[in-house]
All heavy atoms as an XYZ file, in Angstrom:
939
protein
N      40.945     26.708    -22.858
C      40.403     27.447    -21.740
C      38.888     27.246    -21.649
O      38.351     27.130    -20.572
C      40.762     28.930    -21.936
C      40.292     29.789    -20.839
S      41.547     29.776    -19.580
C      41.090     31.152    -18.658
N      38.270     27.225    -22.815
C      36.823     27.069    -22.832
C      36.398     25.692    -22.336
O      35.384     25.537    -21.674
C      36.311     27.292    -24.257
C      34.850     27.636    -24.316
C      34.469     28.038    -25.728
O      35.041     29.004    -26.251
O      33.604     27.354    -26.279
N      37.184     24.652    -22.631
C      36.910     23.299    -22.162
C      36.973     23.208    -20.652
O      36.189     22.514    -20.021
N      37.912     23.923    -20.047
C      38.027     23.944    -18.590
C      36.826     24.639    -17.980
O      36.269     24.204    -16.977
C      39.360     24.640    -18.171
C      39.408     24.838    -16.672
C      40.545     23.867    -18.663
N      36.378     25.712    -18.595
C      35.221     26.453    -18.087
C      33.964     25.593    -18.147
O      33.176     25.578    -17.204
C      35.020     27.749    -18.913
O      36.239     28.468    -18.944
C      33.946     28.604    -18.321
N      33.781     24.873    -19.247
C      32.619     23.992    -19.366
C      32.668     22.877    -18.324
O      31.652     22.524    -17.728
C      32.531     23.397    -20.765
C      32.039     24.395    -21.777
O      31.397     25.378    -21.432
N      32.362     24.158    -23.044
N      33.852     22.327    -18.093
C      33.999     21.275    -17.084
C      33.691     21.816    -15.700
O      33.050     21.141    -14.883
C      35.408     20.696    -17.129
N      34.134     23.042    -15.432
C      33.851     23.661    -14.125
C      32.358     23.908    -13.960
O      31.802     23.681    -12.900
C      34.636     24.971    -13.974
C      36.138     24.757    -13.778
S      37.066     26.282    -13.715
C      36.390     27.053    -12.269
N      31.712     24.381    -15.043
C      30.261     24.615    -14.986
C      29.517     23.311    -14.702
O      28.605     23.276    -13.882
C      29.782     25.194    -16.316
C      29.654     26.663    -16.297
C      28.930     27.165    -17.529
N      29.740     28.261    -18.035
C      30.002     28.512    -19.294
N      29.490     27.761    -20.227
N      30.742     29.515    -19.644
N      29.890     22.254    -15.401
C      29.254     20.949    -15.190
C      29.462     20.462    -13.767
O      28.551     19.923    -13.142
C      29.785     19.929    -16.192
C      29.296     20.137    -17.593
C      29.887     19.137    -18.567
O      30.439     18.101    -18.120
O      29.797     19.381    -19.792
N      30.652     20.664    -13.245
C      30.948     20.253    -11.869
C      30.098     21.033    -10.876
O      29.554     20.470     -9.925
C      32.432     20.470    -11.573
O      32.706     20.206    -10.216
N      29.957     22.336    -11.095
C      29.146     23.179    -10.206
C      27.681     22.767    -10.290
O      26.985     22.682     -9.283
C      29.344     24.671    -10.554
C      30.762     25.108    -10.177
C      28.307     25.531     -9.849
C      31.135     26.481    -10.681
N      27.198     22.483    -11.500
C      25.803     22.070    -11.682
C      25.542     20.745    -10.968
O      24.542     20.581    -10.271
C      25.454     21.982    -13.181
C      25.404     23.386    -13.787
C      24.133     21.256    -13.394
C      25.281     23.401    -15.307
N      26.450     19.775    -11.128
C      26.287     18.486    -10.452
C      26.308     18.648     -8.947
O      25.524     18.035     -8.235
C      27.393     17.508    -10.886
C      27.215     16.971    -12.271
C      28.330     16.018    -12.635
C      28.193     15.530    -14.070
N      29.304     14.649    -14.449
N      27.203     19.505     -8.449
C      27.304     19.724     -7.006
C      26.048     20.395     -6.468
O      25.520     20.007     -5.434
C      28.532     20.590     -6.708
C      28.834     20.732     -5.229
C      30.117     21.511     -5.021
O      31.135     21.153     -5.625
O      30.063     22.483     -4.242
N      25.519     21.379     -7.198
C      24.311     22.055     -6.735
C      23.106     21.118     -6.799
O      22.217     21.178     -5.952
C      24.051     23.333     -7.534
O      23.712     23.025     -8.867
N      23.070     20.221     -7.784
C      21.981     19.240     -7.870
C      22.037     18.282     -6.692
O      20.999     17.932     -6.117
C      22.058     18.479     -9.187
N      23.249     17.871     -6.311
C      23.399     16.980     -5.159
C      22.952     17.672     -3.883
O      22.233     17.085     -3.065
C      24.867     16.524     -5.025
O      25.259     15.902     -6.243
C      25.037     15.552     -3.875
N      23.347     18.925     -3.706
C      22.942     19.695     -2.522
C      21.435     19.887     -2.521
O      20.773     19.755     -1.489
C      23.691     21.056     -2.484
C      23.107     21.967     -1.421
C      25.173     20.836     -2.262
N      20.864     20.162     -3.693
C      19.421     20.351     -3.802
C      18.669     19.066     -3.455
O      17.652     19.096     -2.756
C      19.079     20.796     -5.226
C      17.652     21.259     -5.398
C      17.433     21.811     -6.795
O      18.236     22.639     -7.247
O      16.438     21.389     -7.425
N      19.170     17.915     -3.929
C      18.554     16.632     -3.594
C      18.599     16.372     -2.089
O      17.628     15.889     -1.512
C      19.246     15.485     -4.338
C      18.926     15.472     -5.818
O      17.957     16.152     -6.222
O      19.657     14.791     -6.559
N      19.716     16.671     -1.471
C      19.841     16.491     -0.012
C      18.881     17.405      0.734
O      18.274     17.010      1.726
C      21.282     16.744      0.444
C      22.221     15.618      0.127
C      21.829     14.316      0.805
O      21.478     14.336      2.006
O      21.858     13.277      0.138
N      18.734     18.649      0.267
C      17.798     19.585      0.907
C      16.366     19.094      0.778
O      15.577     19.177      1.718
C      17.936     20.977      0.309
C      19.205     21.676      0.734
O      19.809     21.329      1.756
N      19.630     22.663     -0.042
N      16.012     18.571     -0.401
C      14.668     18.021     -0.594
C      14.428     16.850      0.347
O      13.364     16.714      0.930
C      14.464     17.576     -2.040
C      14.229     18.688     -3.010
C      14.011     18.125     -4.402
C      13.823     19.202     -5.425
N      13.653     18.654     -6.775
N      15.436     15.992      0.462
C      15.304     14.814      1.320
C      15.119     15.223      2.779
O      14.333     14.626      3.506
C      16.531     13.906      1.180
C      16.399     12.582      1.872
C      17.581     11.694      1.596
C      17.379     10.350      2.271
N      18.513      9.460      2.053
N      15.817     16.248      3.218
C      15.696     16.704      4.606
C      14.362     17.365      4.867
O      13.865     17.342      5.986
C      16.838     17.660      4.943
C      18.176     16.970      5.048
C      19.313     17.951      5.270
O      19.111     19.153      5.277
N      20.517     17.418      5.451
N      13.743     17.965      3.849
C      12.460     18.642      4.020
C      11.278     17.681      3.968
O      10.187     18.037      4.374
C      12.279     19.720      2.947
C      13.212     20.898      3.123
C      13.006     21.910      2.026
C      13.999     23.050      2.165
N      13.858     24.028      1.082
N      11.502     16.461      3.452
C      10.413     15.481      3.367
C      10.016     15.017      4.759
O      10.824     15.044      5.685
C      10.835     14.266      2.541
C      11.009     14.545      1.088
C      11.184     13.302      0.287
N      12.230     12.444      0.818
C      12.664     11.351      0.210
N      12.140     10.990     -0.927
N      13.615     10.613      0.745
N       8.766     14.572      4.914
C       8.371     13.991      6.199
C       9.298     12.845      6.588
O       9.898     12.195      5.732
C       6.956     13.479      5.929
C       6.456     14.333      4.810
C       7.669     14.645      3.973
N       9.373     12.591      7.874
C      10.347     11.659      8.441
C      10.336     10.286      7.764
O      11.364      9.796      7.329
C      10.107     11.513      9.949
C      11.049     10.553     10.606
C      12.374     10.884     10.791
C      10.606      9.304     11.013
C      13.254     10.006     11.383
C      11.479      8.415     11.611
C      12.808      8.765     11.801
N       9.168      9.649      7.680
C       9.112      8.279      7.148
C       9.474      8.192      5.675
O      10.036      7.204      5.230
C       7.732      7.666      7.381
C       7.447      7.231      8.808
C       6.030      6.703      8.927
C       8.432      6.190      9.277
N       9.157      9.251      4.899
C       9.462      9.192      3.470
C      10.950      9.362      3.201
O      11.389      9.176      2.068
C       8.666     10.243      2.676
O       8.954     11.538      3.201
C       7.179      9.959      2.726
N      11.726      9.696      4.214
C      13.170      9.723      4.040
C      13.723      8.302      3.958
O      14.778      8.075      3.388
C      13.841     10.481      5.188
C      13.552     11.958      5.173
C      14.238     12.688      6.309
O      15.152     12.167      6.938
N      13.794     13.894      6.571
N      13.018      7.338      4.547
C      13.494      5.957      4.602
C      12.703      5.009      3.707
O      13.213      3.979      3.293
C      13.444      5.445      6.044
C      14.239      6.297      6.983
C      13.605      7.179      7.837
C      15.625      6.239      6.992
C      14.334      7.980      8.699
C      16.364      7.032      7.854
C      15.718      7.900      8.702
N      11.424      5.326      3.441
C      10.566      4.457      2.643
C       9.988      5.247      1.474
O       9.727      6.440      1.591
C       9.403      3.905      3.487
C       9.843      3.121      4.681
C       9.728      3.647      5.951
C      10.369      1.852      4.535
C      10.135      2.927      7.057
C      10.777      1.120      5.628
C      10.649      1.660      6.892
N       9.723      4.559      0.371
C       9.140      5.236     -0.788
C       7.675      5.575     -0.496
O       7.011      4.893      0.293
C       9.233      4.348     -2.022
O       8.325      3.270     -1.917
N       7.151      6.616     -1.119
C       5.741      6.991     -0.904
C       4.765      5.867     -1.246
O       3.783      5.678     -0.546
C       5.552      8.202     -1.817
C       6.918      8.792     -1.942
C       7.851      7.619     -1.913
N       5.034      5.094     -2.308
C       4.109      4.015     -2.668
C       4.128      2.914     -1.618
O       3.091      2.327     -1.304
C       4.395      3.460     -4.085
C       3.281      2.512     -4.534
C       5.729      2.748     -4.142
C       1.945      3.145     -4.667
N       5.303      2.644     -1.023
C       5.377      1.665      0.057
C       4.528      2.126      1.236
O       3.765      1.343      1.808
C       6.829      1.469      0.508
C       6.959      0.618      1.737
C       6.969     -0.757      1.642
C       7.044      1.192      3.006
C       7.069     -1.556      2.778
C       7.141      0.412      4.143
C       7.150     -0.963      4.031
N       4.636      3.392      1.598
C       3.869      3.912      2.736
C       2.367      3.892      2.457
O       1.572      3.579      3.344
C       4.338      5.329      3.091
C       5.763      5.411      3.641
C       6.191      6.863      3.797
C       5.872      4.669      4.958
N       1.968      4.199      1.220
C       0.542      4.140      0.873
C       0.015      2.716      0.967
O      -1.039      2.463      1.553
C       0.315      4.681     -0.537
C       0.388      6.164     -0.651
C       0.155      6.584     -2.088
C       0.381      8.063     -2.254
N       0.205      8.495     -3.643
N       0.743      1.777      0.373
C       0.306      0.377      0.391
C       0.261     -0.158      1.819
O      -0.681     -0.860      2.198
C       1.236     -0.482     -0.469
N       1.261      0.172      2.616
C       1.289     -0.270      4.005
C       0.107      0.301      4.776
O      -0.587     -0.421      5.496
C       2.598      0.148      4.680
C       2.662     -0.238      6.130
C       3.056     -1.519      6.490
C       2.307      0.655      7.132
C       3.110     -1.889      7.823
C       2.356      0.296      8.462
C       2.754     -0.982      8.814
N      -0.154      1.598      4.621
C      -1.252      2.245      5.345
C      -2.596      1.648      4.966
O      -3.428      1.368      5.834
C      -1.259      3.753      5.061
O      -0.070      4.343      5.484
N      -2.821      1.469      3.670
C      -4.096      0.912      3.212
C      -4.312     -0.481      3.789
O      -5.389     -0.790      4.306
C      -4.137      0.876      1.667
C      -4.280      2.291      1.122
C      -5.275     -0.008      1.172
C      -4.082      2.380     -0.377
N      -3.293     -1.318      3.726
C      -3.432     -2.684      4.229
C      -3.520     -2.718      5.746
O      -4.336     -3.446      6.310
C      -2.275     -3.562      3.744
C      -2.491     -4.024      2.336
O      -3.314     -4.893      2.089
N      -1.779     -3.424      1.408
N      -2.685     -1.964      6.415
C      -2.666     -2.009      7.878
C      -3.987     -1.528      8.461
O      -4.602     -2.203      9.281
C      -1.511     -1.168      8.428
C      -1.424     -1.186      9.923
C      -0.848     -2.259     10.577
C      -1.932     -0.149     10.682
C      -0.779     -2.297     11.958
C      -1.859     -0.171     12.058
C      -1.277     -1.247     12.696
N      -4.435     -0.356      8.042
C      -5.664      0.187      8.613
C      -6.906     -0.531      8.103
O      -7.927     -0.578      8.782
C      -5.758      1.697      8.367
C      -4.716      2.461      9.127
C      -3.724      3.153      8.471
C      -4.703      2.452     10.510
C      -2.743      3.835      9.167
C      -3.728      3.125     11.226
C      -2.752      3.826     10.545
N      -6.815     -1.108      6.898
C      -7.939     -1.892      6.383
C      -8.118     -3.207      7.117
O      -9.233     -3.690      7.311
N      -7.026     -3.792      7.544
C      -7.082     -5.089      8.220
C      -7.166     -4.974      9.738
O      -7.568     -5.918     10.403
C      -5.843     -5.923      7.848
C      -5.752     -6.290      6.390
C      -6.879     -7.201      5.947
O      -7.305     -8.067      6.733
O      -7.340     -7.039      4.809
N      -6.780     -3.844     10.277
C      -6.712     -3.689     11.730
C      -8.118     -3.771     12.340
O      -9.000     -2.992     12.017
C      -6.076     -2.339     12.086
C      -5.681     -2.231     13.523
C      -4.533     -2.846     13.977
C      -6.462     -1.529     14.431
C      -4.155     -2.754     15.299
C      -6.099     -1.438     15.751
C      -4.944     -2.052     16.190
N      -8.313     -4.747     13.204
C      -9.584     -4.877     13.913
C     -10.674     -5.596     13.140
O     -11.813     -5.642     13.595
N     -10.379     -6.170     11.996
C     -11.425     -6.878     11.260
C     -11.575     -8.308     11.783
O     -10.872     -8.736     12.687
C     -11.162     -6.848      9.745
C      -9.990     -7.725      9.318
O      -9.223     -8.146     10.187
O      -9.865     -7.979      8.112
N     -12.507     -9.046     11.199
C     -12.800    -10.394     11.693
C     -11.608    -11.338     11.600
O     -11.403    -12.168     12.481
C     -13.996    -10.982     10.933
C     -15.308    -10.311     11.260
C     -16.450    -10.965     10.537
C     -16.502    -10.421      9.144
N     -17.632    -10.864      8.353
N     -10.826    -11.214     10.558
C      -9.680    -12.125     10.425
C      -8.643    -11.863     11.517
O      -8.007    -12.790     12.009
C      -9.045    -12.010      9.038
O      -8.526    -10.716      8.827
N      -8.490    -10.617     11.925
C      -7.554    -10.334     13.015
C      -8.075    -10.909     14.329
O      -7.307    -11.465     15.114
C      -7.309     -8.837     13.156
C      -6.220     -8.548     14.178
C      -5.976     -7.073     14.378
O      -6.871     -6.264     14.237
N      -4.749     -6.745     14.728
N      -9.359    -10.795     14.564
C      -9.943    -11.365     15.783
C      -9.808    -12.890     15.780
O      -9.503    -13.491     16.815
C     -11.403    -10.943     15.928
C     -11.629     -9.436     16.085
C     -13.117     -9.127     16.092
C     -10.960     -8.911     17.334
N     -10.005    -13.500     14.621
C      -9.819    -14.955     14.525
C      -8.362    -15.337     14.764
O      -8.080    -16.355     15.407
C     -10.278    -15.448     13.148
N      -7.441    -14.511     14.288
C      -6.017    -14.771     14.506
C      -5.667    -14.661     15.980
O      -4.859    -15.443     16.492
C      -5.166    -13.785     13.676
O      -5.542    -13.905     12.302
C      -3.690    -14.066     13.812
N      -6.274    -13.719     16.674
C      -6.053    -13.588     18.118
C      -6.488    -14.865     18.826
O      -5.781    -15.405     19.678
C      -6.795    -12.361     18.680
C      -6.150    -11.069     18.163
C      -6.819    -12.378     20.206
C      -6.951     -9.824     18.442
N      -7.660    -15.362     18.456
C      -8.148    -16.599     19.046
C      -7.266    -17.785     18.730
O      -7.006    -18.635     19.588
N      -6.780    -17.847     17.505
C      -5.903    -18.947     17.109
C      -4.578    -18.891     17.870
O      -4.068    -19.904     18.324
C      -5.656    -18.886     15.598
C      -4.905    -20.035     14.956
C      -5.668    -21.347     15.168
C      -4.721    -19.769     13.473
N      -4.035    -17.685     18.034
C      -2.760    -17.530     18.749
C      -2.893    -17.874     20.224
O      -1.921    -18.276     20.860
C      -2.240    -16.107     18.585
N      -4.090    -17.741     20.766
C      -4.290    -18.080     22.176
C      -4.170    -19.579     22.406
O      -3.759    -20.007     23.488
C      -5.657    -17.578     22.637
N      -4.520    -20.381     21.395
C      -4.508    -21.834     21.546
C      -3.332    -22.539     20.884
O      -3.030    -23.676     21.214
C      -5.796    -22.427     20.950
C      -7.023    -22.053     21.750
O      -6.876    -21.740     22.948
O      -8.120    -22.075     21.167
N      -2.680    -21.884     19.933
C      -1.650    -22.537     19.137
C      -0.309    -21.825     19.272
O      -0.198    -20.801     19.924
C      -2.073    -22.573     17.657
C      -3.378    -23.288     17.395
C      -3.343    -24.771     17.685
O      -2.250    -25.375     17.618
O      -4.411    -25.339     17.967
N       0.679    -22.357     18.586
C       2.018    -21.785     18.583
C       1.984    -20.406     17.915
O       1.672    -20.305     16.726
C       2.964    -22.719     17.819
C       4.382    -22.197     17.750
O       4.704    -21.126     18.250
N       5.237    -22.979     17.110
N       2.313    -19.321     18.633
C       2.255    -17.976     18.050
C       3.163    -17.810     16.827
O       2.803    -17.095     15.894
C       2.717    -17.062     19.188
C       2.460    -17.833     20.424
C       2.638    -19.276     20.057
N       4.325    -18.459     16.825
C       5.227    -18.356     15.682
C       4.575    -18.916     14.419
O       4.655    -18.323     13.342
C       6.543    -19.083     15.987
C       7.579    -18.915     14.923
C       8.191    -17.681     14.726
C       7.943    -19.980     14.131
C       9.142    -17.516     13.734
C       8.902    -19.827     13.135
C       9.502    -18.597     12.940
N       3.902    -20.049     14.549
C       3.192    -20.639     13.412
C       2.044    -19.765     12.948
O       1.786    -19.639     11.745
N       1.357    -19.122     13.894
C       0.247    -18.229     13.543
C       0.778    -17.015     12.783
O       0.193    -16.590     11.781
C      -0.531    -17.802     14.804
C      -1.590    -16.775     14.462
C      -1.165    -19.015     15.472
N       1.909    -16.473     13.250
C       2.508    -15.321     12.561
C       2.917    -15.703     11.143
O       2.593    -14.998     10.184
C       3.720    -14.776     13.350
C       3.250    -14.109     14.637
C       4.533    -13.795     12.501
C       4.380    -13.747     15.585
N       3.631    -16.825     11.007
C       4.061    -17.249      9.669
C       2.873    -17.509      8.743
O       2.888    -17.113      7.580
C       4.928    -18.500      9.762
C       6.364    -18.287     10.206
C       7.099    -19.628     10.283
C       7.093    -17.354      9.266
N       1.866    -18.179      9.259
C       0.682    -18.449      8.446
C      -0.034    -17.174      8.033
O      -0.452    -17.023      6.880
N      -0.158    -16.233      8.968
C      -0.826    -14.969      8.658
C      -0.060    -14.131      7.654
O      -0.640    -13.569      6.713
N       1.248    -14.061      7.826
C       2.077    -13.279      6.904
C       2.047    -13.903      5.512
O       1.898    -13.196      4.501
C       3.531    -13.162      7.431
C       4.465    -12.623      6.373
C       3.564    -12.281      8.669
N       2.166    -15.216      5.439
C       2.150    -15.889      4.141
C       0.797    -15.729      3.454
O       0.729    -15.483      2.247
C       2.514    -17.366      4.297
C       2.726    -18.075      3.004
C       3.794    -17.742      2.180
C       1.859    -19.067      2.586
C       3.986    -18.390      0.963
C       2.041    -19.715      1.380
C       3.108    -19.374      0.568
N      -0.289    -15.843      4.214
C      -1.627    -15.675      3.641
C      -1.818    -14.251      3.114
O      -2.358    -14.050      2.013
C      -2.690    -15.992      4.687
N      -1.364    -13.253      3.880
C      -1.481    -11.861      3.445
C      -0.624    -11.622      2.196
O      -1.033    -10.907      1.289
C      -1.060    -10.910      4.573
C      -1.348     -9.460      4.288
C      -2.818     -9.152      4.199
O      -3.646     -9.752      4.868
N      -3.168     -8.190      3.364
N       0.550    -12.239      2.155
C       1.424    -12.125      0.985
C       0.732    -12.669     -0.265
O       0.734    -12.026     -1.321
C       2.736    -12.871      1.232
C       3.686    -12.952      0.050
C       4.422    -11.643     -0.119
C       4.666    -14.088      0.243
N       0.118    -13.835     -0.142
C      -0.573    -14.429     -1.294
C      -1.768    -13.596     -1.731
O      -1.978    -13.382     -2.930
C      -1.012    -15.857     -0.971
C       0.098    -16.896     -0.887
C      -0.483    -18.255     -0.483
C       0.826    -17.014     -2.212
N      -2.542    -13.119     -0.764
C      -3.715    -12.297     -1.102
C      -3.309    -10.991     -1.784
O      -3.924    -10.576     -2.773
C      -4.534    -11.994      0.145
S      -5.436    -13.407      0.769
N      -2.275    -10.348     -1.243
C      -1.815     -9.093     -1.827
C      -1.230     -9.314     -3.215
O      -1.479     -8.537     -4.140
C      -0.776     -8.424     -0.910
O      -1.381     -8.202      0.367
C      -0.301     -7.105     -1.478
N      -0.472    -10.397     -3.392
C       0.093    -10.710     -4.697
C      -1.011    -10.949     -5.724
O      -0.946    -10.428     -6.843
C       1.008    -11.948     -4.605
O       2.047    -11.683     -3.654
C       1.619    -12.292     -5.943
N      -2.028    -11.705     -5.342
C      -3.147    -11.957     -6.255
C      -3.871    -10.656     -6.598
O      -4.252    -10.435     -7.756
C      -4.116    -12.966     -5.629
N      -4.041     -9.781     -5.600
C      -4.722     -8.509     -5.846
C      -3.916     -7.620     -6.788
O      -4.475     -6.982     -7.691
C      -4.967     -7.788     -4.526
N      -2.610     -7.573     -6.602
C      -1.762     -6.731     -7.454
C      -1.741     -7.261     -8.884
O      -1.926     -6.511     -9.845
C      -0.327     -6.642     -6.879
C       0.628     -6.009     -7.874
C      -0.330     -5.866     -5.581
N      -1.522     -8.562     -9.038
C      -1.467     -9.144    -10.388
C      -2.832     -9.035    -11.069
O      -2.928     -8.646    -12.231
C      -0.983    -10.603    -10.328
C       0.483    -10.638     -9.892
C      -1.166    -11.300    -11.671
C       1.001    -12.017     -9.566
N      -3.883     -9.356    -10.331
C      -5.230     -9.251    -10.899
C      -5.597     -7.819    -11.226
O      -6.178     -7.535    -12.277
N      -5.253     -6.901    -10.341
C      -5.556     -5.494    -10.587
C      -4.792     -4.935    -11.766
O      -5.332     -4.155    -12.560
N      -3.537     -5.335    -11.903
C      -2.721     -4.868    -13.019
C      -3.273     -5.373    -14.353
O      -3.375     -4.622    -15.312
C      -1.275     -5.332    -12.822
C      -0.301     -4.684    -13.723
C      -0.072     -3.257    -13.324
C       1.084     -2.673    -14.109
N       1.163     -1.249    -13.969
N      -3.656     -6.646    -14.390
C      -4.194     -7.188    -15.649
C      -5.589     -6.634    -15.931
O      -5.940     -6.388    -17.083
C      -4.212     -8.709    -15.619
O      -5.106     -9.178    -14.652
N      -6.376     -6.420    -14.894
C      -7.716     -5.857    -15.068
C      -7.633     -4.407    -15.545
O      -8.427     -3.973    -16.386
C      -8.486     -5.931    -13.740
C      -9.955     -5.582    -13.761
C     -10.715     -6.578    -14.623
C     -10.509     -5.596    -12.351
N      -6.647     -3.659    -15.038
C      -6.495     -2.262    -15.417
C      -6.147     -2.102    -16.892
O      -6.458     -1.079    -17.497
C      -5.421     -1.600    -14.559
N      -5.520     -3.110    -17.468
C      -5.180     -3.020    -18.888
C      -6.393     -3.302    -19.777
O      -6.362     -3.006    -20.968
C      -4.051     -3.991    -19.228
O      -4.481     -5.324    -19.075
N      -7.462     -3.857    -19.190
C      -8.625     -4.219    -19.987
C      -9.808     -3.279    -19.795
O     -10.570     -3.052    -20.727
C      -9.048     -5.647    -19.666
C      -7.988     -6.654    -20.058
C      -8.339     -8.060    -19.633
O      -9.354     -8.289    -18.998
N      -7.490     -9.013    -19.962
N      -9.996     -2.746    -18.570
C     -11.104     -1.823    -18.326
C     -10.591     -0.604    -17.572
O      -9.536     -0.644    -16.946
C     -12.264     -2.485    -17.544
C     -11.780     -2.983    -16.189
C     -12.880     -3.604    -18.334
C     -12.895     -3.526    -15.331
N     -11.352      0.473    -17.608
C     -10.897      1.718    -16.998
C     -11.052      1.675    -15.475
O     -11.889      0.946    -14.935
C     -11.670      2.901    -17.560
O     -12.986      2.925    -17.036
N     -10.246      2.485    -14.816
C     -10.287      2.573    -13.348
C     -11.643      3.110    -12.879
O     -12.142      2.738    -11.825
C      -9.160      3.484    -12.882
C      -8.991      3.539    -11.383
C      -7.819      4.400    -10.969
O      -6.914      4.629    -11.774
O      -7.837      4.857     -9.812
N     -12.237      3.974    -13.665
C     -13.534      4.545    -13.305
C     -14.622      3.460    -13.232
O     -15.440      3.446    -12.326
C     -13.914      5.620    -14.311
C     -15.211      6.303    -13.978
C     -15.561      7.347    -15.010
N     -16.898      7.810    -14.756
C     -17.213      9.062    -14.628
N     -16.299      9.987    -14.735
N     -18.458      9.412    -14.407
N     -14.606      2.538    -14.176
C     -15.591      1.443    -14.179
C     -15.391      0.561    -12.952
O     -16.361      0.142    -12.314
C     -15.504      0.621    -15.483
C     -15.990      1.468    -16.659
C     -16.297     -0.671    -15.379
C     -15.818      0.810    -18.016
N     -14.133      0.292    -12.605
C     -13.852     -0.516    -11.411
C     -14.367      0.200    -10.159
O     -15.007     -0.412     -9.299
C     -12.339     -0.814    -11.295
C     -12.020     -1.495     -9.987
C     -11.876     -1.663    -12.459
N     -14.103      1.499    -10.050
C     -14.549      2.266     -8.885
C     -16.078      2.305     -8.802
O     -16.658      2.114     -7.728
C     -13.985      3.685     -8.934
N     -16.734      2.537     -9.930
C     -18.206      2.570     -9.931
C     -18.793      1.198     -9.597
O     -19.763      1.107     -8.834
C     -18.721      3.046    -11.295
C     -18.517      4.531    -11.599
C     -18.894      4.832    -13.048
C     -19.340      5.388    -10.653
N     -18.215      0.147    -10.147
C     -18.694     -1.207     -9.848
C     -18.522     -1.535     -8.373
O     -19.429     -2.084     -7.741
C     -17.942     -2.243    -10.690
O     -18.111     -1.996    -12.046
N     -17.373     -1.200     -7.814
C     -17.131     -1.442     -6.393
C     -18.093     -0.658     -5.517
O     -18.630     -1.177     -4.535
N     -18.324      0.597     -5.874
C     -19.265      1.420     -5.119
C     -20.682      0.864     -5.176
O     -21.389      0.827     -4.166
N     -21.108      0.427     -6.363
C     -22.449     -0.154     -6.504
C     -22.584     -1.437     -5.686
O     -23.610     -1.666     -5.047
C     -22.751     -0.436     -7.990
C     -22.889      0.818     -8.839
S     -24.251      1.866     -8.300
C     -25.629      0.841     -8.690
N     -21.536     -2.267     -5.691
C     -21.590     -3.499     -4.897
C     -21.700     -3.196     -3.405
O     -22.474     -3.847     -2.690
C     -20.357     -4.362     -5.169
C     -20.386     -5.173     -6.456
C     -19.041     -5.836     -6.696
C     -21.484     -6.219     -6.403
N     -20.948     -2.214     -2.931
C     -21.049     -1.845     -1.513
C     -22.450     -1.351     -1.169
O     -22.993     -1.679     -0.112
C     -20.009     -0.783     -1.145
C     -18.683     -1.357     -0.771
C     -17.585     -1.197     -1.603
C     -18.512     -2.059      0.415
C     -16.350     -1.726     -1.272
C     -17.283     -2.594      0.760
C     -16.206     -2.427     -0.086
N     -23.047     -0.557     -2.063
C     -24.409     -0.073     -1.822
C     -25.398     -1.241     -1.810
O     -26.263     -1.333     -0.926
C     -24.803      0.979     -2.888
C     -23.996      2.260     -2.656
C     -26.298      1.262     -2.854
C     -24.123      3.280     -3.769
N     -25.268     -2.144     -2.758
C     -26.153     -3.312     -2.817
C     -26.004     -4.168     -1.557
O     -26.995     -4.580     -0.953
C     -25.882     -4.144     -4.094
C     -26.343     -3.366     -5.322
C     -26.550     -5.508     -4.022
C     -25.874     -3.951     -6.647
N     -24.756     -4.423     -1.148
C     -24.541     -5.214      0.067
C     -25.091     -4.494      1.299
O     -25.636     -5.121      2.210
C     -23.052     -5.528      0.267
C     -22.495     -6.482     -0.745
C     -21.164     -6.401     -1.115
C     -23.273     -7.460     -1.334
C     -20.623     -7.285     -2.046
C     -22.752     -8.348     -2.260
C     -21.426     -8.259     -2.617
N     -24.944     -3.178      1.343
C     -25.478     -2.406      2.469
C     -26.993     -2.485      2.537
O     -27.570     -2.684      3.607
N     -27.661     -2.338      1.409
C     -29.127     -2.434      1.363
C     -29.567     -3.838      1.746
O     -30.508     -4.024      2.534
C     -29.644     -2.053     -0.029
C     -29.430     -0.557     -0.277
C     -31.131     -2.408     -0.187
C     -29.688     -0.113     -1.710
N     -28.887     -4.855      1.229
C     -29.211     -6.233      1.551
C     -29.049     -6.501      3.054
O     -29.889     -7.151      3.669
C     -28.340     -7.176      0.720
C     -28.712     -8.632      0.821
C     -27.807     -9.414      1.763
O     -26.698     -8.997      2.073
N     -28.288    -10.546      2.226
N     -27.981     -5.984      3.640
C     -27.759     -6.168      5.077
C     -28.817     -5.427      5.891
O     -29.261     -5.913      6.929
C     -26.368     -5.652      5.481
O     -25.369     -6.412      4.882
N     -29.221     -4.267      5.424
C     -30.235     -3.480      6.131
C     -31.586     -4.178      6.094
O     -32.324     -4.183      7.077
C     -30.332     -2.082      5.498
C     -31.332     -1.194      6.163
C     -31.075     -0.647      7.415
C     -32.531     -0.903      5.540
C     -31.991      0.181      8.012
C     -33.456     -0.077      6.131
C     -33.190      0.468      7.390
N     -31.924     -4.786      4.969
C     -33.232     -5.413      4.810
C     -33.301     -6.828      5.369
O     -34.403     -7.351      5.576
C     -33.623     -5.433      3.325
C     -33.788     -4.050      2.672
C     -34.080     -4.200      1.192
C     -34.882     -3.267      3.368
N     -32.185     -7.457      5.612
C     -32.172     -8.821      6.141
C     -32.365     -8.774      7.646
O     -31.682     -8.039      8.351
C     -30.829     -9.513      5.807
O     -30.656     -9.499      4.412
C     -30.827    -10.945      6.315
N     -33.284     -9.573      8.127
C     -33.542     -9.599      9.567
C     -32.476    -10.426     10.259
O     -31.939    -11.383      9.720
C     -34.934    -10.166      9.859
O     -35.004    -11.498      9.415
N     -32.203    -10.049     11.499
C     -31.215    -10.764     12.302
C     -31.944    -11.823     13.104
O     -32.904    -11.553     13.816
C     -30.471     -9.789     13.249
C     -29.496    -10.552     14.130
C     -29.771     -8.723     12.458
N     -31.485    -13.078     12.955
C     -32.119    -14.161     13.709
C     -31.314    -14.428     14.959
O     -30.091    -14.571     14.908
C     -32.188    -15.414     12.828
C     -33.052    -15.211     11.593
C     -33.044    -16.436     10.718
O     -32.712    -17.534     11.199
O     -33.365    -16.285      9.537
N     -31.969    -14.494     16.095
C     -31.256    -14.741     17.356
C     -31.547    -16.108     17.890
O     -32.435    -16.788     17.624
C     -31.643    -13.702     18.419
O     -33.056    -13.681     18.566
C     -31.126    -12.357     17.988
């Protein structure tokens, strides 16, 4: 009798866990029901970081003169290679130095580049 009771308890626990998982999934924002949070973060960072930059403007110009299908394939493949290199390089770099040092170094470089751009005269 006790074995049956334990089996029933386990069945009820599994069923309530399944219902709880479904409730959590329904309460999540719409896109996270279909895509993982890390996918959405990576997509957002890349999409908004690249949207409207010089390479996109150059791609627009290239597509105006060349086969759009070839431009799309070339752009997607180039972005794939760049992202792959960044992920592999970042993963190996993270094992050797701390994230804080990377963030501080990046911030200092942006400040240096900003000062350099501010002090450099524009030639027309």
